[in-house]
Structure formats: C-alpha cells, structure tokens
N, C-alpha and C positions, 0 to 999 in steps of 0.2 A: 184670525178672520180679518178681512178688509172692511173699510168703512162702507156701510149700507150693504154689506155682503157682496160688493162688487170686486171683481178680480179674483186672484188666487188666495191661497191661505198662507201667504208668506209672512204674516204678522202674528205675533202673540200680543195680547192686550192685558195690561195690569191695571185693574180698575181701583179707583180710590173713592171712599165716601168723603163727605165734607170734612170731617174731623181729621182723617188721614191726610187729605190734601193740604189743609191749613198748616198742619204740623210739618209737612214736607217743605212747604214754602218758607216757613220760619227757619228750618234747618238750612235751606239754600242761602237765605239772607245772612245767616250767622256763620256760614261755613268759611274756613280759612282759604283765602285766595292767593294765587301766585303773584308776587310783587313784580311789577315791570322793572326793567333795567333803567338806569339813569338816562340812557340815550333814546329810550322808547317813548313816543308820544301815543298815548292810548286813545285811539279813535275807532270805535267799533263800527263795522259795516252792518247796517240795519237788517240786511237779509241773512245775517249769520251771527246773531247776538249770543253771548254766553247765557246759559240758562239762568244763572244766578243774577245777572244784570236784569233780565226780564222779570225775575221774581221781585227784585227791588223796586220795579216800576209800579207795583201794585199787586195785592194778594190774588186778584182775579185775572191778571194778565195772562198767565200760562193756561188757565182754564178756557180761555178764548184763543189760545195759540197752540203751542206744541202739545198741550195736554187736553185739548178739547175733546169731549166725549161724544159729540154728535154723530149718530149713525153707527155707534159701537155698542149695541145692546148687550148687556150682561145676561147670558143664558140662565144664570142662577136666579135672577130676579125678574127677567123680562123687561127691564127698564134700562135706560142709559145711565151709567154711573155718573158721579159728580165730576170726575176727571179721569183721564186714562194716560198711561205711558205705553207707547207702542214699541215693540221690539221687532226689528226687521231681520229676517233670515239672511245670513251672509255667506253660507256655504251649502254645498249640495247635500251634506250629511245632516243638516239641521242641528249642528253642534255649536255654531257661533251665531250670535245675534247682536245687533247694535241698538242703542237707545235712540229712537228717531227724534231729531231736533235738539239733541242734548250736547251742543257745543259748550265747553266749560273751561274756566280758568281756576277751578277749585284745585287745591293741592291733592296729590294722590291719596294720602290718608283720608282727607275730607271726602273725596269721591267715594271711596270704599265704605266709609261710615254712613254717608247720607244716601247713597244709591241702594244700600242694603235695607233701607226703610221702605223702599218701593214694594208694595204687596206682591208676594211671589218670588222676590229676589233676596230674601233674607239669607239664604245660604249659597248665593251665586258665586262662581269663580270668575274673576275678571281676567280675560285673555289679554286685554290691552286697555289702559285707562286713557281718558280724554285729555286733549291739549289744544290750545288755540294756535293757529299759525299766523305769522305776520304777513300781511299782504303788501308787497312793495309795488308801486306803480308810479309812472311818470306823470307830469302835468301835461297830458296830451294836447289840450287846446292851445297851450303855449309852445309846444315843441314839435308837433306833427302837422304835416300837410293833409289835405283831404284824401291823399293816396297812401297814407300811413308812412310817409317818408320824413326823416328827420330834417327839419327846416335848414339847419346849419350844415348838413351833409346828406344830400338827396340820394346818395347811393346806399344809405342805411335805412332799412325798413324795420318797423316794429309791429308786433302782433301778439295777441293773447292777453293774458291778465295784466301784464305790465302796462298795457295801453289804457286800462280803465274799464274793460269789459269784465263782467263777473259771471262765472259759471263755465262748466266744461263745454257745453254746446256752443256758447257764445265765444269762448276762446278758440275753439276749432274753426268757427265761422270767420273769425278775425284772421286766423292764419291762412285760411283759404283765400281770402281777399288779398292779403299781403303777398301771397305767392303769385297771384294773377297780376298784381300791380308791379311786382319785381320783374316778372318775366317780360311784361310789356316794356318796362323801362330799359332793360338790357337789350331788347330787340329794337329799340328806337321807335316804338309805335305808341299811339294813344290807346288807353283802355277806358271804356265807359263804365263808371261805377254803377252799381245797382241803384235804382231809384229809391228815395227815402220812404216811399210807400210800402216797400218790402221790408221784411225782418232784417235781411242782410244790409240793406241800405240804411235803415233806421239805426242799426247797431254800429254801422260805420260813422254815421252822422253825429251820434252823441259824443264820443270822445274827442273828435276834432273840432266840433262847433259849440260845445258847451262853454259856459263861462269858466275861465281859468281860476277865478276866485273861489276857493273852497271846493274845487273839483273832487268828486268822489266816484268810485266804481259803480256800475249799473248793470243789472240783468236786463235782458230784453223784456219789455212790457208794452202793453197797448198804448201806454202814455207816451212812448217815443214816436209813435206813428203820427203823421200829419192828420189834421181833422178831415172828416168826410165833407164833401161839398154840401150834402143835405144832412141836417141834424136828425139823429135818431135817438129817441129818449130811452128806450129799453136797452139795457146793457147787453143782453145776450144778442139781440138783433144788431146792435151797433158793432159788437165784436165780430159777428159773422160777416157783416158788410166790410169791415176792415180786412178780414182774412180773405174774402173773395177778391177784393181789390188788389191785395198783396200778391195773391197767386196769379192773377191775370197780368199784373205788371212784371212779375218775375219771369213768367213765360215769354213775354215780349222781349225783355232784356236778354234772356238766355238765347233766344233764337237769333238775336242780332250780335252775338259775341263774335 
C-alpha cells in the first residue's frame, strides 16, 4: 500500500513496534562498515545518507525519515505502527523489491544479518546487496562560466552530475542546457539562458554562482528560487506562487528562443 492509500499498490510495508525499531537501530549502529580507501575523503551528501549514519545521529532520526510510519496504517491493528520499512516493487512480476531509502556502507554479511531482522524479511533472498557510490564533481563556481563552459577552454562544456547538480532529472536538465549553449557557441550566436525564476534557470545559477568554498552538489529545491516580490507566509501558497511565476517566465523564455 502507498502512504495515505494514495497511488498504486507498488509498495510492501514492514511495520515495527517500538522494541523492534530500537533493536534495529542498535544493530545498524553496531554493524560492520566498509572502510574507505586511503585516498577517499568521506563527505556524505545530505540527500543520500547511509542508513547507518542516520541511525548514529539519534535513535529517532529514522522514525522521522526513511522509516516514518505516517499514513501507513497497519490493517491488523487499525493504527500507524511505530516505524515502517517500505519495499518498492522493481519488476513487472513482483518478484524483486528494494528497500526505500536504504543507502548503506554496511558490509555484505552485515547487511544480510541486520536486514533479516526487519519484520517479514527473516527468510528473504537478496538479489543484490547495497553499496554507496562515490560522487565525483568539479568546483563549478571556480571552473565554469554561466554557460557551463570551462573558463580556461571555452570550447569545452560540462553537464550533469559532475557540475554539482544532483538527481536524474536535474542532470538531464543540465545536459539539455549545455547542448543549447554548445550549439549556439559553435553557430556563433548568443543564447539567452533561462531566467533564474524558473527551475532550469535556478538549477543553472546554483553551480556557477555558488561560493567555491565548500561547494557541494544540490537538488532542485524551492530555496534556489529568487524571493517573491510580495511575501507570502503560508508555505503551500508561497510555493504555488513560485511555481506560477516559474511557468509564466519559462513560457516567455521559450517563445523567445
């Protein structure tokens, strides 16, 4: 079931009571982790934290994060459980599921031992165990122009995750803009970048205009958009106003390409 019974039935939910949850958190904190190589500097991206690192931040961190039970009523009790692990269907035959939000650096034996303590997964077969990938990116504010060109070699364009945008959609959007910039450059014409009030423009603006000191990747968020001229206190109304402005400005930009 999905949260609040919205959407399809692509999820299976594994409910925890308080005792089970606290034991699971303790196991995560004590689990054996993969050691980094000597050349690796461990800096975790906040939007993709290992599950065991989140557990180490506090015993209730996951209950308000990846394991939050809100809107996932247990049909056996009629109440929300203390915590939940969600399994998302990965194939058409409903034979493969992944653990939602469970990025991890636990060793493979540790994962098998700890994840089999999740209620309902005691006898599960793991098709693939988890691992963390290393995110390599350049210091875009120091290296790139506002058209995603390398400052020292303007015929070289950068796009995607290496520029400091995070996420599949964001990386595709960055590639779309880089392609437009590159085409205009080789045709000897100017190309007007999308305004920063749009998601495309805000996403472009962040990696090239952020501070180069401590630069880190970023997903698209409302926080990247310029403030509205008129302050709106209610978050939902404010976000709707930001979206309305973005769509209007995007249409104006698109028609003038």
